[in-house]
C-alpha positions as CSV (number, residue, x, y, z in Angstrom):
1,M,2.0,34.1,0.9
2,R,1.2,34.8,4.5
3,T,1.8,31.8,6.9
4,I,-0.6,31.6,9.7
5,D,-0.6,29.3,12.9
6,P,-3.5,26.9,12.5
7,L,-4.1,27.1,16.2
8,D,-4.2,30.9,16.3
9,L,-6.4,31.9,13.4
10,P,-7.2,35.6,12.9
11,T,-10.6,36.6,14.1
12,S,-11.0,39.4,11.5
13,F,-10.1,38.8,7.9
14,T,-11.2,39.0,4.3
15,I,-11.9,36.1,2.0
16,S,-9.1,37.3,-0.3
17,E,-6.8,36.9,2.7
18,A,-8.2,33.6,3.6
19,R,-7.9,32.1,0.1
20,T,-4.2,33.1,-0.3
21,A,-3.0,32.4,3.3
22,D,-0.9,29.3,4.1
23,L,-3.0,28.0,7.0
24,G,-1.0,24.8,7.4
25,E,-2.4,21.5,8.7
26,H,-4.3,21.3,12.0
27,P,-1.9,19.5,14.5
28,R,-2.8,16.2,15.7
29,L,-1.5,13.6,18.2
30,L,-2.8,10.6,16.3
31,D,-3.5,11.2,12.6
32,G,-7.0,10.2,11.8
33,L,-8.3,10.1,15.5
34,L,-7.0,12.6,18.0
35,Y,-6.5,16.3,17.1
36,L,-5.4,19.2,19.2
37,G,-8.4,21.0,20.5
38,L,-11.7,19.5,22.1
39,T,-12.7,16.0,21.4
40,V,-16.0,14.5,22.8
41,L,-15.9,10.8,23.1
42,F,-19.2,9.3,23.9
43,S,-21.0,5.9,24.0
44,E,-23.6,4.1,26.2
45,P,-22.6,3.6,29.8
46,G,-20.3,0.6,30.5
47,L,-19.1,0.0,26.9
48,G,-15.5,0.7,27.7
49,K,-14.8,4.1,26.4
50,S,-12.6,5.0,29.5
51,M,-10.6,1.8,28.8
52,M,-10.1,2.9,25.3
53,A,-9.0,6.4,26.5
54,A,-6.6,4.7,29.0
55,A,-5.1,2.7,26.1
56,I,-4.5,6.0,24.1
57,E,-2.9,7.7,27.0
58,E,-0.5,4.8,27.5
59,H,0.4,5.0,23.8
60,L,1.0,8.6,24.0
61,A,3.0,8.7,27.3
62,Y,4.7,5.2,27.3
63,G,4.9,4.4,23.6
64,R,2.7,1.3,24.1
65,P,1.1,-0.3,20.9
66,F,-2.2,1.1,19.9
67,G,-3.8,0.5,16.5
68,P,-1.7,1.4,13.4
69,W,-0.2,4.4,15.0
70,L,3.6,4.6,16.0
71,P,4.6,6.7,19.0
72,E,6.5,10.0,17.9
73,R,7.5,11.4,21.3
74,P,6.5,10.9,24.9
75,V,3.5,13.1,25.7
76,R,2.8,14.3,29.3
77,S,-0.8,13.5,30.1
78,L,-3.3,14.6,32.7
79,V,-6.5,12.7,33.5
80,V,-9.3,14.1,35.6
81,D,-11.3,11.0,36.5
82,L,-14.2,12.2,38.6
83,E,-15.8,8.7,38.3
84,G,-12.8,6.6,39.3
85,D,-10.1,6.1,41.9
86,M,-6.6,4.9,42.2
87,R,-7.7,1.3,42.3
88,L,-9.7,1.5,39.1
89,A,-6.8,3.4,37.4
90,A,-4.4,0.7,38.3
91,E,-6.8,-2.2,37.1
92,R,-7.0,-0.5,33.7
93,S,-3.5,0.2,33.3
94,L,-2.4,-3.4,34.3
95,A,-5.0,-4.8,31.9
96,N,-3.6,-2.6,29.0
97,T,0.0,-3.0,29.9
98,P,0.9,-6.2,32.1
99,F,3.3,-5.5,34.9
100,G,7.0,-5.7,33.8
101,L,6.5,-3.9,30.6
102,L,7.2,-0.4,31.7
103,A,10.5,0.9,32.9
104,S,8.8,2.2,36.0
105,D,8.0,-1.3,37.0
106,H,11.6,-1.8,37.4
107,G,12.3,1.4,39.3
108,H,13.3,3.6,36.3
109,A,12.0,7.0,35.6
110,M,9.6,7.4,32.7
111,P,10.3,10.2,30.1
112,A,6.5,11.1,30.3
113,D,3.9,10.1,32.8
114,I,0.1,10.0,33.0
115,E,-1.1,12.2,36.2
116,Y,-4.4,11.3,37.7
117,E,-6.7,13.6,39.6
118,T,-9.9,11.9,41.2
119,V,-11.0,15.2,43.0
120,W,-11.1,18.4,41.2
121,R,-11.8,21.4,43.4
122,G,-14.3,24.0,42.5
123,T,-17.9,24.7,43.1
124,S,-18.8,25.9,39.6
125,F,-17.7,25.2,36.0
126,L,-15.9,28.7,36.1
127,E,-13.8,27.6,39.1
128,R,-13.0,24.2,37.6
129,I,-11.9,25.6,34.3
130,E,-9.8,28.3,36.0
131,R,-8.0,25.6,37.9
132,L,-7.4,23.7,34.8
133,A,-5.9,26.7,33.0
134,Q,-3.6,27.3,36.1
135,R,-2.5,23.7,35.9
136,L,-1.7,24.0,32.1
137,E,0.0,27.4,32.6
138,T,2.2,26.1,35.4
139,A,3.4,23.2,33.3
140,R,4.2,25.4,30.3
141,Q,6.1,27.9,32.5
142,A,8.2,25.0,33.8
143,D,9.0,24.0,30.4
144,D,7.2,20.6,30.7
145,P,3.9,21.2,29.1
146,Y,1.0,18.8,28.9
147,G,0.1,17.4,25.5
148,Y,-3.0,15.5,26.4
149,V,-5.9,15.9,29.0
150,R,-8.9,13.7,29.6
151,I,-11.9,14.7,31.6
152,D,-14.2,12.0,32.7
153,T,-17.1,12.8,32.6
154,L,-18.3,16.0,30.9
155,R,-21.4,16.5,33.0
156,L,-19.5,16.0,36.4
157,F,-17.0,18.7,35.2
158,M,-19.6,21.2,34.0
159,G,-22.0,20.6,36.8
160,S,-25.8,21.7,36.5
161,K,-26.6,24.5,34.4
162,P,-27.6,27.8,36.1
163,H,-31.4,28.2,36.9
164,G,-33.2,29.7,33.9
165,A,-30.4,29.3,31.5
166,N,-31.0,27.9,28.0
167,A,-29.5,24.4,27.6
168,Y,-28.0,24.9,24.2
169,E,-26.4,28.3,25.2
170,W,-25.0,26.7,28.4
171,D,-23.5,23.6,26.5
172,A,-22.1,25.7,23.8
173,H,-20.6,28.2,26.3
174,C,-18.9,25.6,28.4
175,L,-17.6,23.4,25.5
176,G,-16.4,26.5,23.5
177,Q,-14.4,27.6,26.5
178,L,-12.8,24.2,26.9
179,N,-12.0,24.2,23.1
180,K,-10.4,27.5,23.2
181,L,-8.4,26.5,26.4
182,A,-7.2,23.4,24.5
183,L,-6.2,25.2,21.5
184,H,-4.4,28.0,23.5
185,Y,-2.3,25.4,25.5
186,R,-1.9,23.2,22.4
187,V,-3.3,20.0,24.0
188,A,-5.6,17.3,23.0
189,L,-8.5,17.5,25.4
190,V,-10.8,14.6,25.5
191,L,-14.3,14.9,27.1
192,V,-15.9,11.5,28.1
193,H,-19.6,11.6,27.7
194,H,-22.7,9.4,27.4
195,T,-25.6,8.7,25.0
196,N,-29.1,9.5,25.5
197,K,-32.0,7.1,25.3
198,G,-32.0,7.3,21.5
199,G,-28.4,6.5,21.2
200,E,-27.2,10.0,20.2
201,V,-24.9,12.3,22.3
202,S,-26.6,13.4,25.6
203,G,-27.6,17.0,25.9
204,S,-28.3,19.8,23.5
205,T,-26.8,20.2,20.0
206,G,-24.4,22.6,21.6
207,V,-22.2,19.8,23.0
208,A,-21.3,18.7,19.4
209,G,-21.3,22.1,17.9
210,S,-18.6,23.4,20.0
211,A,-16.0,20.7,19.6
212,T,-13.2,20.0,17.2
213,A,-14.2,16.4,16.9
214,V,-17.0,14.1,18.1
215,I,-16.4,10.4,18.2
216,Q,-18.8,7.6,19.1
217,L,-18.1,4.1,20.2
218,K,-21.1,2.2,18.9
219,R,-21.8,-1.5,20.1
220,N,-22.6,-4.1,17.6
221,P,-26.2,-5.4,18.4
222,D,-25.3,-9.1,17.8
223,V,-21.6,-9.3,19.0
224,D,-20.8,-7.6,22.2
225,E,-17.0,-7.7,21.7
226,E,-17.3,-5.8,18.4
227,C,-17.8,-2.0,18.1
228,L,-17.6,0.7,15.6
229,L,-15.5,3.8,16.4
230,V,-16.9,6.4,14.2
231,A,-16.4,10.2,13.8
232,Q,-19.7,12.1,13.9
233,K,-17.8,15.3,13.2
234,V,-14.3,16.4,12.4
235,R,-13.8,20.1,11.9
236,V,-10.1,19.9,10.7
237,D,-9.9,16.7,8.7
238,T,-11.9,14.0,6.9
239,M,-14.3,11.7,8.7
240,F,-13.1,8.2,9.8
241,R,-14.7,4.8,10.8
242,Y,-12.6,2.0,12.6
243,A,-13.7,-1.5,13.5
244,V,-12.6,-2.4,17.0
245,A,-12.9,-5.5,19.1
246,M,-12.5,-6.3,22.8
247,D,-10.4,-9.2,24.0
248,P,-11.2,-11.3,27.2
249,Q,-9.0,-8.9,29.2
250,G,-11.4,-6.0,28.3
251,R,-8.9,-4.3,26.0
252,W,-9.8,-2.6,22.7
253,H,-7.9,-3.6,19.5
254,F,-8.1,-2.2,16.0
255,T,-9.0,-5.3,14.0
256,D,-8.5,-6.2,10.4
257,E,-10.8,-9.3,10.7
258,I,-13.9,-7.2,10.0
259,T,-14.6,-4.0,8.3
260,P,-16.2,-0.9,9.9
261,T,-19.3,-1.8,7.8
262,Q,-19.4,-5.3,9.3
263,A,-18.9,-3.8,12.8
264,Q,-21.9,-1.5,12.2
265,L,-24.4,-4.2,10.9
266,A,-26.3,-7.0,12.7
267,G,-28.7,-9.5,11.7
268,V,-29.3,-10.8,8.1
269,K,-27.7,-7.6,6.9
270,R,-24.4,-8.5,8.6
271,Q,-24.7,-12.1,7.3
272,I,-25.0,-10.9,3.8
273,V,-22.2,-8.4,4.1
274,D,-19.9,-11.1,5.6
275,I,-20.5,-13.2,2.6
276,L,-19.8,-10.4,0.0
277,T,-16.8,-9.3,2.0
278,S,-15.1,-12.8,1.9
279,G,-16.4,-14.0,-1.4
280,G,-16.9,-11.0,-3.7
281,P,-19.8,-10.5,-6.1
282,T,-22.5,-13.2,-5.5
283,V,-25.7,-14.1,-7.2
284,L,-28.8,-14.3,-5.3
285,A,-29.1,-18.1,-5.5
286,E,-25.7,-18.5,-4.1
287,L,-26.4,-16.1,-1.2
288,L,-29.5,-18.1,-0.4
289,D,-27.4,-21.2,-0.3
290,R,-24.7,-19.8,2.0
291,L,-27.0,-18.1,4.4
292,P,-28.6,-20.0,7.3
293,S,-31.4,-22.2,6.1
294,G,-34.0,-20.5,8.4
295,L,-34.0,-17.4,6.3
296,S,-36.6,-17.0,3.7
297,K,-35.9,-15.6,0.2
298,N,-38.2,-12.6,0.9
299,T,-36.2,-11.8,4.1
300,V,-32.9,-11.9,2.1
301,K,-34.4,-9.7,-0.7
302,S,-35.6,-7.2,2.1
303,G,-32.0,-7.2,3.7
304,L,-30.5,-6.6,0.3
305,R,-32.8,-3.7,-0.5
306,R,-32.2,-2.1,2.8
307,L,-28.5,-2.5,2.4
308,G,-28.8,-0.9,-1.0
309,N,-30.6,2.1,0.3
310,E,-28.0,2.5,3.1
311,G,-25.2,2.5,0.5
312,H,-23.5,-0.7,1.6
313,V,-24.2,-2.9,-1.5
314,R,-25.2,-2.6,-5.1
315,Y,-26.6,-4.9,-7.9
316,R,-24.5,-5.0,-10.8
317,R,-24.0,-7.4,-13.8
318,G,-26.5,-9.9,-12.3
319,A,-24.8,-10.2,-8.9
320,W,-24.8,-8.4,-5.5
321,E,-21.4,-6.8,-4.4
322,L,-20.2,-4.3,-2.0
323,S,-20.5,-0.7,-2.9
324,Q,-17.4,1.4,-3.5
325,A,-17.8,2.9,-0.1
326,A,-17.7,-0.4,1.6
327,L,-14.9,-1.7,-0.6
328,S,-12.7,1.2,0.4
329,E,-13.0,0.0,4.1
330,L,-11.6,-3.4,3.3
331,P,-8.2,-3.7,5.1
332,Q,-6.8,-5.7,2.1
333,C,-4.3,-5.0,-0.5
334,A,-6.0,-4.5,-3.9
335,E,-2.9,-6.1,-5.5
336,C,-2.0,-9.1,-3.4
337,G,-5.0,-9.5,-1.3
338,G,-3.1,-9.6,2.0
339,P,-4.4,-7.8,5.1
340,M,-3.2,-4.2,5.5
341,I,-2.7,-4.1,9.6
342,A,-1.2,-0.8,9.4
343,Y,-3.0,1.3,6.7
344,A,-3.6,5.0,6.0
345,K,-6.8,6.6,4.9
346,G,-7.4,6.0,1.2
347,Q,-4.7,3.5,1.0
348,K,-5.5,0.6,-1.2
349,L,-2.1,-1.1,-1.7
350,H,0.8,-2.2,0.4
351,P,3.7,0.1,-0.2
352,T,5.4,-2.8,-1.9
353,C,2.5,-3.5,-4.2
354,G,2.3,-0.2,-6.0
355,P,2.9,-0.3,-9.7
356,S,6.5,0.8,-10.5
357,P,8.6,0.9,-13.7
358,F,10.7,-1.9,-12.1
359,E,7.7,-4.3,-11.7
360,Q,6.1,-3.2,-15.2
361,E,9.5,-4.1,-16.8
362,T,9.6,-7.4,-15.0
363,V,6.3,-8.2,-16.2
364,R,7.1,-7.2,-19.8
365,V,10.4,-9.1,-19.9
366,W,9.9,-12.2,-17.9
367,L,6.0,-12.8,-18.0
368,G,5.7,-12.8,-21.7
369,V,3.4,-9.7,-21.9
370,P,3.4,-8.7,-25.6
371,H,5.5,-5.7,-26.5
372,P,6.3,-4.5,-30.1
373,A,10.0,-5.0,-30.8
374,A,11.9,-1.9,-31.8
375,P,13.1,-1.9,-35.5
376,A,16.7,-2.0,-36.4
377,D,18.4,1.3,-36.9
378,E,18.3,0.9,-40.8
379,E,14.6,0.0,-40.6
380,R,13.4,2.8,-38.2
381,P,10.9,5.0,-40.0
382,A,11.4,8.7,-40.3
383,G,10.5,10.8,-37.4
384,H,11.6,8.1,-35.0
385,D,15.2,9.3,-34.2
386,E,14.7,9.3,-30.3
387,P,17.3,7.1,-28.6
388,R,16.3,3.6,-27.7
389,P,16.3,2.9,-23.9
390,A,19.2,0.9,-22.7
391,P,18.8,-2.3,-20.5
392,A,18.7,-1.3,-16.8
393,A,22.0,-2.1,-15.1
394,V,22.1,-3.5,-11.7
395,P,24.0,-1.1,-9.5
396,A,26.9,-2.6,-7.5
397,P,26.4,-3.2,-3.8
398,R,27.7,-0.4,-1.6
399,V,29.7,-0.9,1.6
400,E,30.4,1.3,4.5
401,D,34.2,1.5,4.7
402,E,37.3,-0.1,3.5
403,E,37.5,-2.6,6.2
404,F,34.5,-4.4,4.8
405,E,35.5,-4.1,1.1
406,P,33.6,-7.2,-0.3
407,E,35.4,-10.1,-2.1
408,P,34.9,-10.7,-5.8
409,E,31.5,-12.1,-6.4
410,E,31.0,-15.8,-7.3
411,D,29.5,-16.1,-10.7
412,C,25.9,-17.6,-10.4
413,D,24.5,-16.5,-13.8
414,E,25.2,-19.5,-16.0
415,H,22.6,-22.0,-14.6
416,P,19.6,-22.4,-17.0
417,E,17.1,-21.5,-14.2
418,Q,19.0,-18.3,-13.6
419,Q,18.8,-17.4,-17.2
420,K,15.1,-17.8,-17.2
421,F,14.2,-16.7,-13.7
422,P,17.0,-14.2,-12.7
423,S,16.5,-14.5,-8.9
424,W,20.2,-13.7,-8.1
425,D,20.1,-10.6,-10.1
426,Q,16.9,-9.4,-8.6
427,L,18.2,-10.1,-5.1
428,K,21.3,-8.2,-5.7
429,A,19.3,-5.3,-7.1
430,S,17.1,-5.2,-4.2
431,I,20.0,-4.9,-1.9
432,A,22.0,-2.5,-4.0
433,V,19.3,0.1,-4.2
434,S,19.2,0.6,-0.3
435,R,20.4,3.9,0.9
436,M,22.0,2.2,4.0
437,K,25.1,1.1,2.4
438,P,24.5,-2.7,2.9
439,L,27.3,-5.1,3.4
440,P,26.1,-8.3,1.4
441,R,29.3,-10.3,1.8
442,V,31.3,-10.6,5.0
443,P,35.0,-11.2,4.1
444,Q,36.3,-14.7,4.5
445,E,38.7,-13.8,7.2
446,L,36.1,-12.4,9.5
447,R,33.6,-15.3,9.4
448,E,35.2,-17.1,12.1
449,Q,35.1,-14.2,14.6
450,L,32.1,-12.7,16.6
451,P,29.4,-12.3,16.0
452,W,29.2,-14.6,12.9
453,T,30.1,-17.6,15.0
454,L,27.1,-17.1,17.3
455,I,24.6,-17.7,14.4
456,G,23.2,-21.2,13.9
457,E,20.6,-23.0,11.9
458,S,18.3,-23.2,14.9
459,M,17.9,-19.5,15.0
460,D,15.1,-19.9,12.3
461,G,12.9,-21.1,15.1
462,Q,11.1,-23.6,13.0
463,H,8.6,-26.0,14.4
464,S,8.4,-29.7,14.2
465,S,5.3,-31.8,14.1
466,K,7.4,-34.5,15.9
467,Q,8.0,-32.4,18.9
468,W,4.4,-31.2,19.6
469,A,1.0,-32.6,18.6
470,G,-2.4,-31.3,19.7
471,E,-5.2,-33.4,21.0
472,I,-8.0,-34.4,18.7
473,P,-11.3,-33.4,20.2
474,E,-13.7,-36.3,20.8
475,G,-16.3,-36.5,18.0
476,T,-14.0,-34.9,15.4
477,E,-14.7,-36.4,11.8
478,Y,-12.4,-34.3,9.6
479,V,-9.0,-32.6,9.6
480,V,-7.6,-30.0,7.3
481,I,-4.0,-30.0,6.4
482,L,-3.1,-26.5,5.1
483,D,0.1,-25.4,3.1
484,R,1.1,-21.7,3.3
485,N,2.2,-20.2,0.0
486,G,5.5,-18.2,-0.4
487,S,6.5,-18.2,3.2
488,F,10.1,-17.0,2.7
489,P,9.7,-14.5,-0.1
490,S,6.6,-13.1,1.6
491,A,8.6,-12.6,4.9
492,M,11.2,-10.7,2.9
493,S,8.6,-7.9,2.4
494,S,9.2,-6.4,5.8
495,V,11.7,-8.4,7.7
496,A,13.9,-6.5,10.2
497,V,17.7,-6.7,9.4
498,A,20.9,-4.6,10.0
499,P,22.0,-3.8,6.4
500,N,25.5,-3.2,7.5
501,K,28.0,-4.6,10.0
502,L,26.9,-5.7,13.4
503,T,28.4,-4.0,16.5
504,H,28.6,-5.2,20.1
505,T,25.9,-3.4,22.1
506,G,25.9,-5.8,25.2
507,P,23.1,-6.3,27.6
508,L,19.9,-4.3,26.9
509,G,17.7,-5.4,29.8
510,T,14.0,-5.7,29.8
511,D,12.9,-2.4,28.5
512,P,11.3,-2.8,25.1
513,L,12.2,0.9,24.4
514,K,15.8,0.4,24.5
515,R,16.0,-2.5,21.9
516,G,14.3,-3.7,18.8
517,A,11.9,-1.7,16.7
518,A,11.6,1.0,19.3
519,A,15.3,1.6,19.5
520,G,15.7,1.4,15.8
521,R,18.1,-1.6,16.2
522,A,18.2,-5.1,14.6
523,G,20.5,-8.0,15.0
524,I,21.0,-11.0,17.3
525,F,20.1,-11.1,21.0
526,E,21.1,-13.4,23.8
527,V,18.0,-14.3,26.0
528,R,16.8,-17.1,28.3
529,V,14.1,-19.4,26.7
530,P,11.0,-18.5,28.7
531,E,8.6,-21.1,29.9
532,W,5.5,-21.6,27.8
533,P,2.5,-22.5,29.9
534,H,0.0,-22.8,27.1
535,T,-0.9,-26.3,25.9
536,D,-3.1,-25.4,22.8
537,I,-0.1,-24.2,20.7
538,P,3.7,-25.0,20.8
539,H,6.4,-22.7,22.1
540,P,6.7,-19.6,19.9
541,L,10.6,-20.1,19.6
542,G,10.1,-23.4,17.9
543,R,13.3,-25.6,17.9
544,L,15.1,-23.1,19.8
545,S,13.0,-24.1,22.8
546,Y,13.3,-27.8,22.5
547,G,14.9,-29.1,25.8
548,R,16.4,-25.6,26.5
549,I,13.8,-23.9,28.8
550,G,15.6,-21.5,31.0
551,E,18.9,-21.7,28.9
552,L,20.6,-18.8,27.1
553,V,20.1,-18.9,23.3
554,W,20.7,-16.4,20.5
555,I,17.7,-15.3,18.6
556,G,17.1,-12.7,15.8
557,S,15.1,-9.5,15.7
558,P,11.9,-11.2,14.5
559,H,11.7,-13.5,17.4
560,L,12.7,-10.7,20.1
561,E,10.1,-8.4,18.7
562,H,7.5,-11.2,18.6
563,L,8.3,-12.2,22.3
564,D,7.8,-8.4,23.3
565,K,4.4,-8.5,21.5
566,L,3.3,-11.7,23.3
567,A,4.4,-10.1,26.6
568,A,2.3,-7.1,25.9
569,L,-0.6,-9.6,25.3
570,G,0.0,-11.1,28.7
571,K,1.0,-14.5,27.1
572,L,4.5,-14.7,28.9
573,P,6.9,-12.6,30.9
574,L,9.1,-9.9,29.4
575,V,12.4,-11.5,28.4
576,E,15.8,-9.9,29.4
577,V,18.5,-9.4,26.8
578,H,21.7,-10.5,28.4
579,D,23.9,-9.7,25.3
580,S,23.5,-8.3,21.8
581,W,25.1,-7.6,18.4
582,T,23.1,-4.9,16.6
583,G,23.0,-2.4,13.7
584,N,20.6,0.2,12.4
585,R,17.2,-1.6,11.8
586,N,15.8,-1.6,8.2
587,T,12.6,-3.5,7.0
588,S,12.8,-2.7,3.2
589,L,16.1,-4.4,2.2
590,F,14.4,-7.2,0.3
591,E,11.2,-5.4,-0.5
592,R,12.0,-5.1,-4.2
593,Y,12.9,-8.9,-4.3
594,S,9.8,-9.9,-2.6
595,T,7.7,-7.9,-5.1
596,W,9.5,-9.4,-8.1
597,A,8.9,-13.1,-6.6
598,R,5.2,-12.3,-5.9
599,T,4.8,-10.9,-9.5
600,L,6.7,-14.0,-11.1
601,R,4.6,-16.5,-9.1
602,Q,1.3,-14.7,-10.1
603,G,2.4,-14.6,-13.7
604,I,3.3,-18.3,-14.0
605,A,0.0,-19.6,-12.1
606,G,-1.2,-21.1,-15.3
607,E,2.0,-22.6,-16.5
608,P,2.8,-26.4,-16.4
609,E,4.0,-27.9,-13.0
610,E,7.7,-28.1,-14.0
611,V,7.7,-24.3,-14.9
612,R,6.2,-23.4,-11.5
613,T,8.6,-25.8,-9.7
614,A,11.6,-24.3,-11.5
615,A,10.5,-20.8,-10.5
616,K,10.0,-21.7,-6.9
617,R,13.3,-23.4,-6.8
618,S,15.2,-20.4,-8.3
619,I,13.5,-18.0,-5.8
620,S,14.3,-20.3,-2.8
621,T,17.9,-20.9,-4.0
622,A,18.7,-17.2,-4.0
623,I,17.3,-16.7,-0.6
624,R,19.3,-19.7,0.7
625,G,22.3,-18.0,-1.0
626,L,22.4,-15.3,1.6
627,H,24.1,-18.0,3.9
628,P,25.5,-20.5,1.5
629,K,26.9,-23.8,2.7
630,Q,29.1,-25.1,0.0
631,A,27.4,-23.6,-3.1
632,R,28.7,-20.5,-4.8
633,S,27.0,-17.3,-3.9
634,P,27.5,-13.5,-4.1
635,F,26.4,-13.2,-0.5
636,W,27.4,-14.3,2.9
637,R,25.2,-12.7,5.6
638,P,23.9,-15.6,7.9
639,D,22.1,-13.0,10.1
640,W,20.0,-11.9,7.1
641,H,19.1,-15.5,6.0
642,K,18.1,-16.4,9.7
643,A,16.1,-13.3,10.1
644,V,14.1,-14.2,6.9
645,T,13.4,-17.7,8.1
646,A,12.7,-16.6,11.5
647,E,10.2,-14.0,10.2
648,A,8.5,-16.7,8.3
649,S,8.3,-18.9,11.3
650,V,7.0,-16.0,13.4
651,R,4.2,-15.3,10.8
652,H,3.4,-19.0,10.6
653,W,3.0,-19.4,14.3
654,E,1.2,-16.0,14.8
655,T,-1.4,-16.9,12.3
656,A,-2.1,-20.3,14.0
657,R,-2.3,-18.5,17.4
658,R,-5.0,-16.2,16.0
659,A,-6.9,-19.1,14.9
660,V,-6.5,-20.8,18.2
661,D,-7.5,-17.8,20.1
662,G,-10.7,-17.8,18.0
663,G,-11.6,-21.2,19.0
664,A,-9.9,-23.5,16.4
665,V,-8.2,-26.7,17.7
666,L,-4.5,-26.8,16.4
667,L,-3.3,-30.5,16.0
668,S,0.1,-29.8,14.4
669,I,2.4,-27.0,13.1
670,G,5.2,-27.9,10.8
671,A,8.4,-26.2,9.6
672,T,7.7,-23.2,7.5
673,D,4.4,-23.7,6.0
674,E,2.2,-26.8,7.0
675,V,-0.5,-26.6,9.7
676,V,-3.2,-28.9,10.9
677,F,-6.6,-28.2,12.4
678,A,-9.5,-30.3,13.5
679,V,-12.6,-29.4,11.7
680,P,-15.4,-28.5,14.2
681,A,-18.5,-30.6,14.2
682,D,-20.7,-27.5,13.7
683,A,-18.7,-26.1,10.8
684,P,-21.3,-25.1,8.0
685,A,-19.4,-26.9,5.3
686,Q,-16.8,-29.2,6.6
687,K,-15.2,-29.9,3.3
688,L,-14.5,-26.2,2.7
689,W,-13.8,-25.0,6.2
690,V,-10.6,-23.2,7.1
691,P,-10.1,-21.3,10.5
692,T,-10.2,-17.6,10.7
693,P,-7.9,-15.7,9.8
694,Y,-6.7,-18.2,7.1
695,R,-7.7,-17.5,3.5
696,V,-7.8,-20.1,0.8
697,G,-5.9,-19.0,-2.4
698,Y,-2.6,-18.9,-4.3
699,G,-1.3,-15.5,-3.2
700,F,1.6,-15.0,-0.7
701,G,0.3,-15.6,2.9
702,E,-2.7,-17.5,1.7
703,V,-3.2,-21.3,2.1
704,K,-4.0,-24.3,0.0
705,H,-5.2,-27.8,1.0
706,K,-2.3,-30.2,1.0
707,E,-2.0,-33.8,-0.4
708,I,-0.8,-36.4,2.1
709,K,0.4,-40.0,1.9
710,L,-1.5,-42.7,3.8
711,G,1.3,-44.9,5.2
712,T,4.9,-45.2,3.9
713,G,6.4,-46.6,0.8
714,P,6.2,-45.5,-3.0
715,D,2.8,-47.2,-3.4
716,A,1.1,-45.6,-0.4
717,E,-2.3,-44.0,-1.2
718,R,-2.5,-40.2,-1.6
719,V,-5.5,-38.2,-0.5
720,M,-6.2,-34.4,-0.6
721,S,-7.1,-32.4,2.6
722,P,-9.6,-32.4,4.3
723,V,-9.2,-35.9,5.4
724,T,-11.0,-38.1,7.9
725,V,-9.3,-38.6,11.4
726,E,-8.6,-42.1,10.5
727,Q,-6.8,-41.2,7.3
728,Y,-4.9,-38.5,9.2
729,L,-3.7,-41.1,11.8
730,R,-2.6,-43.3,9.1
731,R,-0.3,-40.5,7.6
732,G,3.1,-42.1,7.0
733,R,5.4,-39.8,8.9
734,R,3.0,-39.7,11.9
735,G,2.0,-43.4,12.1
736,D,4.6,-44.2,14.9
737,Q,3.5,-41.3,17.0
738,R,-0.2,-42.1,17.3
């Protein structure tokens, strides 16, 4: 089979040759968004397409976060901004990346940079494209080629068409030449363009016909901060649609709070799809109850009919539901219902939620799924001589070298709960299958040495309702007390740890690219507790920060990576790492255990309370066994245990922050799983309200309303959330604080 460069396709060929040739995959910088060749990015004026392009450029050149993509290599970028100047470029960059987050802010050289030109010499399109070709050729000859070019805007670069020239032929010629230039020099060339009065790409059809991809940023008619980023054409891949939202700083973010369908719709159609997205199939009577009272039945029916004609909804089995096309856009896992923040096209499950022989066997053995027993050998009928499968053995944990040969494991298998819910075996199996040769048990003689003596209980960063309480807004009637499900086992699905021994890596400075996820390292880090100027939510480091602002403390990877993300959002300055002990980073060490725990919890949801309690206790006991105090355990890795608990604290806090940023009033955040919010007076259903992005349910990461005691003592009255403000203030453990 003949292999052909996808960027240098033959111009003369036969169909037989084309069918049998290996054409490869068209190269791209961002899979599902940005491809080598010419891309036209257009929207109405002032919507923020240049700001989005600037965010793409800082992701490519500097490795800054952008959507679900991860940087692969630094990409040298060129921007020909004929509508801007140095001041505007600086404002956009500082909005996307606050000062202090780039190495160049501290006097260090960047591996790749973004070069701006606000004047591009040439009196005609031919002269300007010739100068661009010379710039690209010079960079290639110097062995430092460009990988990305943006021209802002298309019309200023092309200039006016020659007198008497056909508009279509002129547009097709100019964009065709730019596409050929981009393919020849292997760059992604983005042309920023505008819409016409009809909302379509301005100019003739030759503009879209000559590009590799054409992308539109479409404003939501009802919500200015929401947009749909949609491909109008992609020659080399499938079409795509993304929901994006703009924050108060004018930065675009790929959001999982709405789907692309929701971002596209407005009016009654959006209201209907919002209900179907959050509630699933819904009958017409329930739709009418949940929609605003001002909408008539005929208006709702008309909206449903139009949504059906547009392919967004369908009527099935007496209820209205989202169409398959709309369901495929939901950023939710079909197995656990959790949000998929980083998802690929066509993906419907978290990587940990896919069916596997391990999970199916767990369901069969431990959740009571009927399965015919194999007959004894003497009873096996003729024709059934195939061997009976043997029970799966748990492989022994592997270690890196003889220095860390683990001690004999303590026996934890005789407890009745372990026999029914084999949490220890499942945790051992999850660690043992890792390819990174994990060290699950540090030898006794090394435990009083560095770095293990640096790890304390406060590294979990848990929060305390006694240390921080929000102000109850005047006029508030109700308060919701929510309890998060499966905080610790859920955190184990992707917590960052170092599977093997930690080595001393010393100071790592303030550059996020030299530590944490970007550097492929995990472990413990010494930082100074930063000041937290915000009053609507407590300090993100929890009890690590109590009375210790400005002091040196040791934190784990979850908290360091979280602080870096908050710095990127402009919430606090970038922290400096003064010392560190790290190892190779891994986020899947406990993935298998998290999957088993979730499957077990789902399977016993209908069992009596004592069964559910025993299962939860078994799961938690094994997790606590990663850093045992006096109980016997086959493990001794305090850094693993603190990473799990810190990851749970980070997720707990981050969800509350997203609710607060959305306008919710936080009253309290407790250790691990409890959170309290004031119910707004204008909530459509105060008794059912929970703030976005919380979801009521029994799955991992979802919440349920919590029962509280009014007052103290065994005879104190118990009430279920939501409660009145008066009842909340009478709560036993908070009575002395109010």
